[in-house]
C-alpha positions as CSV (number, residue, x, y, z in Angstrom):
1,M,-79.8,184.3,89.8
2,S,-80.5,185.8,93.8
3,F,-78.5,184.8,96.9
4,G,-81.0,182.8,98.7
5,V,-81.4,180.5,95.5
6,F,-77.3,180.1,95.2
7,L,-77.6,178.9,98.6
8,A,-80.4,176.5,98.2
9,V,-78.5,175.4,95.4
10,L,-75.2,174.8,97.4
11,V,-76.8,172.9,100.6
12,A,-78.8,170.3,97.5
13,A,-74.9,170.0,96.3
14,L,-73.6,169.3,99.8
15,L,-76.5,166.6,100.4
16,H,-76.6,165.5,97.0
17,A,-72.4,164.3,97.8
18,G,-73.7,163.0,101.4
19,W,-76.6,160.6,99.9
20,N,-74.1,159.2,97.0
21,A,-70.9,158.8,99.7
22,V,-73.8,156.3,101.9
23,I,-74.0,154.7,98.4
24,K,-70.4,154.2,98.4
25,L,-70.0,153.1,101.5
26,G,-72.5,150.2,101.1
27,V,-71.0,146.5,100.6
28,S,-73.3,146.2,97.7
29,K,-73.8,149.2,95.3
30,Q,-76.8,147.8,93.8
31,T,-78.3,146.6,96.8
32,S,-78.0,150.1,98.6
33,M,-79.1,152.0,95.8
34,F,-82.1,149.9,95.9
35,V,-82.8,150.5,99.6
36,L,-82.2,154.2,98.6
37,S,-84.6,154.5,95.5
38,T,-87.2,152.9,98.2
39,G,-86.7,155.1,100.8
40,N,-86.7,157.9,97.8
41,A,-90.5,156.3,96.9
42,A,-91.4,156.5,100.6
43,M,-90.3,160.1,101.2
44,G,-92.4,160.6,98.0
45,A,-95.1,159.0,99.0
46,A,-95.5,160.6,102.6
47,V,-94.9,164.4,100.7
48,A,-97.3,163.5,97.7
49,A,-100.5,162.7,100.0
50,F,-100.7,166.3,100.8
51,F,-100.7,167.5,97.1
52,P,-103.4,167.7,94.8
53,L,-102.7,164.8,91.6
54,P,-100.7,166.5,89.1
55,G,-102.3,167.7,85.9
56,A,-102.5,165.8,83.0
57,E,-100.1,167.6,81.6
58,V,-97.5,166.9,84.0
59,W,-97.5,162.9,83.6
60,P,-95.8,162.8,80.8
61,W,-92.6,164.7,82.4
62,L,-92.7,162.5,85.2
63,F,-93.0,159.2,83.4
64,A,-89.9,160.0,81.2
65,S,-87.9,161.4,83.9
66,G,-88.6,158.7,86.1
67,L,-87.4,156.2,83.5
68,M,-84.0,158.5,83.1
69,H,-83.4,158.5,87.0
70,T,-83.5,154.8,86.9
71,A,-80.8,154.8,84.0
72,Y,-79.2,156.9,86.0
73,Q,-79.2,155.2,89.6
74,L,-78.1,151.6,87.7
75,F,-75.1,153.3,85.5
76,L,-73.9,155.0,88.9
77,A,-73.8,151.9,91.0
78,Y,-72.3,150.0,88.6
79,A,-69.5,152.7,88.1
80,Y,-69.3,152.6,91.6
81,E,-68.3,148.7,91.6
82,Q,-65.5,149.9,89.6
83,G,-63.8,153.2,91.2
84,D,-63.6,156.1,93.9
85,L,-66.2,158.1,95.3
86,S,-63.8,161.4,93.8
87,R,-63.4,159.4,90.7
88,V,-66.7,158.1,89.9
89,Y,-68.8,161.2,91.1
90,P,-66.9,164.3,89.0
91,L,-67.1,161.9,86.3
92,A,-70.9,161.2,86.3
93,R,-72.1,164.4,87.3
94,G,-69.3,166.6,85.2
95,A,-70.4,166.0,81.4
96,A,-74.0,167.1,82.7
97,P,-73.8,170.7,82.9
98,M,-71.8,170.8,79.4
99,I,-74.8,168.9,78.0
100,V,-77.5,170.9,79.5
101,L,-76.0,174.2,78.4
102,G,-76.0,173.4,74.6
103,V,-79.6,172.1,74.8
104,S,-79.9,175.9,76.7
105,L,-78.5,177.7,74.1
106,L,-80.2,175.5,71.0
107,F,-83.6,175.2,72.5
108,L,-84.9,177.1,75.4
109,A,-85.2,181.0,76.1
110,D,-83.4,181.0,79.2
111,P,-81.0,184.1,79.7
112,L,-77.8,183.5,80.3
113,N,-75.1,186.2,80.6
114,P,-71.3,186.5,80.0
115,L,-70.3,185.3,83.5
116,D,-72.7,183.2,83.2
117,L,-71.4,181.4,80.4
118,A,-67.7,181.7,81.7
119,G,-68.5,180.1,85.1
120,I,-70.3,176.9,83.3
121,T,-66.9,176.8,81.6
122,V,-64.0,176.9,84.4
123,L,-66.8,174.6,86.1
124,G,-66.1,172.2,83.3
125,T,-62.6,173.1,83.1
126,G,-62.4,171.8,87.0
127,I,-64.1,168.9,86.6
128,A,-62.6,167.6,83.6
129,L,-59.2,167.9,85.6
130,M,-60.3,165.7,88.4
131,A,-61.6,163.4,86.2
132,R,-58.6,162.9,84.2
133,G,-56.8,160.8,87.2
134,V,-58.6,157.7,86.0
135,F,-56.4,157.9,82.8
136,A,-53.1,159.3,84.4
137,N,-53.0,157.0,87.8
138,G,-53.7,153.8,85.9
139,E,-57.4,153.3,87.8
140,S,-60.0,151.3,86.5
141,R,-61.2,152.4,83.0
142,R,-64.0,149.8,83.3
143,L,-66.0,152.6,85.2
144,L,-66.0,154.9,82.2
145,P,-69.3,153.9,80.1
146,F,-71.2,153.6,83.3
147,A,-69.9,156.7,84.3
148,F,-70.4,158.5,81.3
149,G,-74.0,156.9,81.3
150,A,-74.7,158.1,84.4
151,A,-73.8,161.6,83.1
152,A,-76.2,161.3,80.2
153,A,-79.3,160.6,82.4
154,T,-78.3,163.2,84.3
155,A,-78.3,165.7,81.6
156,G,-81.4,164.3,80.3
157,Y,-83.4,164.4,83.7
158,T,-82.3,167.8,84.6
159,L,-83.3,169.6,81.3
160,T,-87.0,167.0,81.7
161,D,-87.6,168.3,85.4
162,G,-86.3,171.8,85.1
163,L,-89.4,172.2,82.1
164,G,-92.1,169.6,83.9
165,G,-91.2,171.1,87.2
166,R,-92.2,174.7,85.4
167,V,-95.1,173.1,84.2
168,S,-96.4,171.6,87.3
169,G,-96.4,174.4,89.2
170,E,-95.2,173.0,92.3
171,P,-91.6,171.5,92.2
172,V,-92.2,169.9,95.9
173,A,-94.8,168.3,94.5
174,Y,-93.3,167.6,91.0
175,V,-90.0,165.4,92.6
176,A,-92.2,163.6,95.5
177,W,-94.4,162.3,92.3
178,L,-91.5,161.6,90.5
179,L,-90.0,159.7,93.2
180,V,-92.7,157.1,93.7
181,I,-92.5,157.1,89.3
182,A,-88.6,156.0,89.3
183,G,-88.9,154.0,92.7
184,A,-91.6,151.8,90.9
185,F,-89.5,151.8,87.3
186,F,-86.1,150.9,89.8
187,A,-87.3,147.8,91.4
188,P,-88.0,145.6,88.8
189,A,-85.3,146.6,86.4
190,I,-82.9,146.0,89.6
191,V,-84.6,142.5,89.9
192,A,-83.8,141.5,86.4
193,L,-80.5,143.0,86.2
194,K,-79.4,140.9,89.5
195,G,-82.0,138.5,90.9
196,A,-84.0,138.5,93.4
197,A,-81.3,138.3,96.0
198,I,-80.1,142.0,95.3
199,V,-83.2,143.1,97.1
200,R,-82.6,141.4,100.8
201,A,-80.3,144.4,103.1
202,T,-79.3,144.4,106.3
203,P,-80.9,146.5,109.2
204,R,-78.1,148.9,109.1
205,A,-78.3,149.1,105.1
206,W,-82.0,150.0,105.4
207,G,-81.3,152.5,108.1
208,L,-78.5,153.9,105.9
209,G,-80.7,154.2,103.1
210,L,-83.5,155.7,104.3
211,V,-81.1,158.3,105.5
212,A,-79.5,158.4,102.3
213,G,-83.1,159.0,100.8
214,A,-84.3,161.6,102.8
215,A,-81.1,163.6,101.5
216,S,-81.5,162.5,97.7
217,F,-85.4,163.9,98.3
218,A,-84.3,167.3,100.3
219,A,-81.4,167.7,97.2
220,Y,-83.3,167.1,94.7
221,A,-86.9,169.1,95.4
222,I,-84.1,172.0,96.1
223,A,-82.6,171.9,92.8
224,V,-86.0,171.2,91.0
225,W,-87.1,174.6,93.1
226,A,-84.1,176.5,92.1
227,M,-84.8,175.9,88.4
228,T,-88.4,177.5,88.2
229,Q,-86.7,180.6,90.2
230,A,-83.3,180.7,88.1
231,P,-81.7,179.4,84.2
232,I,-82.0,175.5,83.9
233,A,-78.3,175.3,82.9
234,L,-77.0,177.7,85.3
235,V,-78.3,175.2,88.2
236,A,-77.2,172.5,86.7
237,A,-73.7,173.4,86.3
238,L,-74.1,175.3,90.0
239,R,-75.3,171.9,91.6
240,E,-71.8,170.6,90.5
241,T,-70.3,172.0,93.2
242,S,-71.1,168.7,95.1
243,I,-67.7,167.3,93.4
244,L,-66.0,169.5,95.8
245,F,-68.0,168.1,98.6
246,A,-67.9,164.6,97.0
247,V,-63.4,165.0,97.3
248,L,-63.4,166.0,100.3
249,I,-65.9,163.4,101.5
250,G,-63.5,160.6,99.4
251,W,-60.7,162.2,101.6
252,L,-61.9,162.1,104.8
253,A,-63.8,159.6,105.5
254,F,-62.4,157.2,102.8
255,G,-58.8,157.9,102.8
256,E,-58.6,158.5,99.0
257,R,-55.7,159.8,98.0
258,I,-55.8,164.0,96.8
259,D,-52.9,165.1,94.8
260,R,-51.8,168.4,93.3
261,A,-54.6,167.7,89.9
262,K,-57.5,167.2,92.6
263,A,-56.7,170.7,94.5
264,L,-56.2,172.4,91.4
265,A,-59.4,171.4,90.0
266,A,-61.2,171.5,93.4
267,L,-60.1,175.7,93.3
268,L,-61.6,175.8,89.6
269,I,-65.1,174.3,90.9
270,V,-65.4,176.8,93.5
271,A,-64.2,179.7,90.8
272,G,-66.9,178.4,88.8
273,A,-69.6,178.5,91.1
274,A,-68.0,182.1,92.0
275,L,-68.2,183.2,88.9
276,T,-72.0,181.9,88.1
277,R,-72.6,184.2,91.3
278,L,-71.9,187.4,90.2
């Protein structure tokens, strides 16, 4: 992985943690996610207007990923209703690189050297340690199925979009169309689950949601582009440094407690990211 791609993925990780913090900030997590999804779709439509329509071979990837993104958003919002940013986020994001690595080793031809594998393993260890507080500190375990559902969806759309972005040859246009499709899937799904009242948001919520939507678009466009330049499993693992950013945001913005285990986990995440760069 080149240094430029490495830095770009770190920026994407920071943006991703930032928009998750905005969702956690909202009074209704599902309404916040609806506003984010709408903002994503609007941003995607504006960007897609500057590109030609994707080829027929790209649409199956887009529709499959749109469904996975919808599942991810639903699971994530439900999880944030049950737990802190610094607990939900590591669980929701943490298992995904391990799933992506397993699939990559079995089915993809992306080259991974021993340091890449070591970095992903160290990242996974740090992520597991970061998440263990949900058991050790008596926090609500109701978040677990939702957080793990989000992790599975993350792994699915990461692999789908890494390959779909390569097939399309235009990563930015691919993400733009993806977010339009995901928004079209998410709106009826959340209304069916929560009722029409869920789409009512204050002007402040719309403002925050549109900012989060822009950050989300930029973060994922960078990530999909990076997956066309470097092994998918490696990019997926490096993106999870967003966990470190999320923990810092949780501590500084939300007053969440940082204990010794969280600090050690953060160090392991940084060490894992460094190994992927060597």
